[in-house]
DRENFINU-23493 format. One record per residue: y, x, z of N, C-alpha, C in turn. Coordinates in pm, whole numbers, plus 50000, padded with zeros to 5 digits. Layout:
// DRENFINU-23493
YXZYXZYXZ ...
This chain:
// DRENFINU-23493
498835008450000500005000050000501255008950000 502145006449908503375014149896504455007449978 505055014850071506105009050156507485014850124 507555024950038508845030550001508795034749855 509955036949799510045041149659511475039749611 511635038749479512965036749424512905026349315 514025019649296514165009349195515485011249124 515645004149015516855004948936517464991148926 518774990148949519474977348942520694978448853 520954967848777522124967548691523364965348776 524384973948761525614972348840526824968948753 526734971548621527864968448534527374967748390 527974958848313527724958248169529044955048101 529374962847998530654961647928530424960847778 531134952047708531044952147561531794964247505 531304969347393531934980647326532634975347202 533934976747197534714972147082534744982746973 534884978246850535014987146733533844996646717 532654991646741531464999946725530314991046678 529444996546596528304988846548527014995546592 525944987846590524614992946626524155002746519 523595013846560523135023946465521845019846395 521155009646445519895005246385520094993446290 520764982846338520904970846255522314969146197 523234977846232524624977746184525384964946215 524994957846318525704945746359526964949746433 528084944046395529374947146456529574938946584 530284944646678530754937846799529634931746885 528434936946880527334931846963526724943047046 527474953947066526974965347140527544965247281 526694968047379527074968047520526664981247583 527424985447683527024996847766526694991447904 525494994547947525004989848076524875001748171 525395000048293525285010348395524325005448503 523295013148528522305009948631522405020248742 521995016148861522005025248976520605025749034 520045037549052518765039149120519025039449269 518135033349345518285033449490516925034849557 516955040849675515765042549757515555029949839 514305025249848514025013449929512845015950021 512855008950133511735008750227511394994150249 510144990450224509714976450227510644967750142 511044972550027511884965749929513274962549981 513684968950090515044967850142515784980350096 516864978950018517594990749971518174998750088 517965011750087518475020350195519755027250151 519715034550040520935040649987520755043649838 521885043649765521825046249622521615061049591 520965063649478520685077349438521635082049328 521495076849207522365081049098522455069948994 523425071548901523685061548797523075066048665 522675056048585522165058348450522925049048356 523165053548234523835045148135522935043048014 523045031247956522305027447836523245020047742 523015021247612523685012347518522645002447469 523044989847462522124979147425522764970747316 522024968447208522494959747101522124945247136 523074936347130522824922347160522074915147050 521984921146932521304914846819519854919246808 519634932346794518264937346774517614942246902 518364942347013517874946547146517494961347153 518044969547063517804983947069518484989547194 517734997247270518255003347393518195018447377 519355025047397519415039547386519915045447516 519285056347559519775063547676520995071747636 521655077747732522875085247703522625096747606 521485103347616521185114647528520945110347383 520605097647360520335092647226521575086747159 522655084847234523865078647181524655088547097 525435083447000526365092246928527475097047023 528125108246991529105114147084530245104847126 530785096647034531875087747073531415077047171 530185072447155529635062547248529295069147382 528905081747381528645089047506529915090047590 531065092347524532335092947597532665079547663 532435068647590532685055347647531725052547762 530475056647746529485054647853529865062447978 530365074547959530795082648074531965076048145 532885070548069534045063648127533605051248207 532715043248149532205031448220531425035248344 530685046048335529885050748449530785054748565 531895061448536532815065748640533545054148706 533805043548631534545032148687533645021748751 532335022848733531395013248793531215016148941 531395006149021531295007749166529905003649215 529475010249321528185007149382528304994649467 527414984749450527484972649533527114975649679 527684968149770527484970449913526024968349954 525314959349887523954956149930522984967849913 523364978049836522494989749822522464998249949 523374995350043523395002150172522854993150284 522234981950250521814972250352520784978050449 519914986950405518954993250496519655001650601 520675009250559521435017350655522205008350753 522714997250704523444987850790522504981950895 521314977950853520334972250946519934982451052 519654994751009519265005251104520395008051203 521625008351155522775010751244522904999851349 522784987251307522864976251403521714976551503 520504979951458519374981051550519584992151652 520115003451608520375014451702521465010651801 522525004151754523594999651844523064989551946 522204980351900521614970551990520744977252096 519904986852053519024993652149519845002052247 520895008552200521745016552286522485007852387 523024996652340523764987952432522824981252533 521624977352491520694971152586520204981452688 519994993952649519595004352743520735007652839 521955007052793523105010052874523334999052980 523164986552940523394975453032522234973053127 521024977553091519844975553178519714986353283 520474997353276520355007753376521335006253489 
C-alpha cells in the first residue's frame, strides 16, 4: 500500500494569441497549461515541488512539453510559468501538522 508520493495538478491555463498549432495549423486554439507537482501523504498535499509547462491544442489535442515547443512559444510558457501562483491547498498537509502540534503543545501546557 502506497501512503506517500507525488501528483500533478493544473494551476493555470492561458490562451496563446497570434499562434497556430504546429501539427494541425489551427489558429487561435493553442493554450499554455502550467501544472505543479506536489508531495502528498495519504493523498493530502504536503508541499509543492516544481512547475511544469505544456502547450495544448484545443482542436487536435496535441500536447507538447517545454522542450518540444518552438522558441517563441517557450518564451511565452516561461512568462506564464513565472506569473502562475501556487494554490494554498497544496500546503494543507503542513497546515494540518502545524495545528496538531499547536494543539498538542497547548494541551500539554495546560495539563501540567
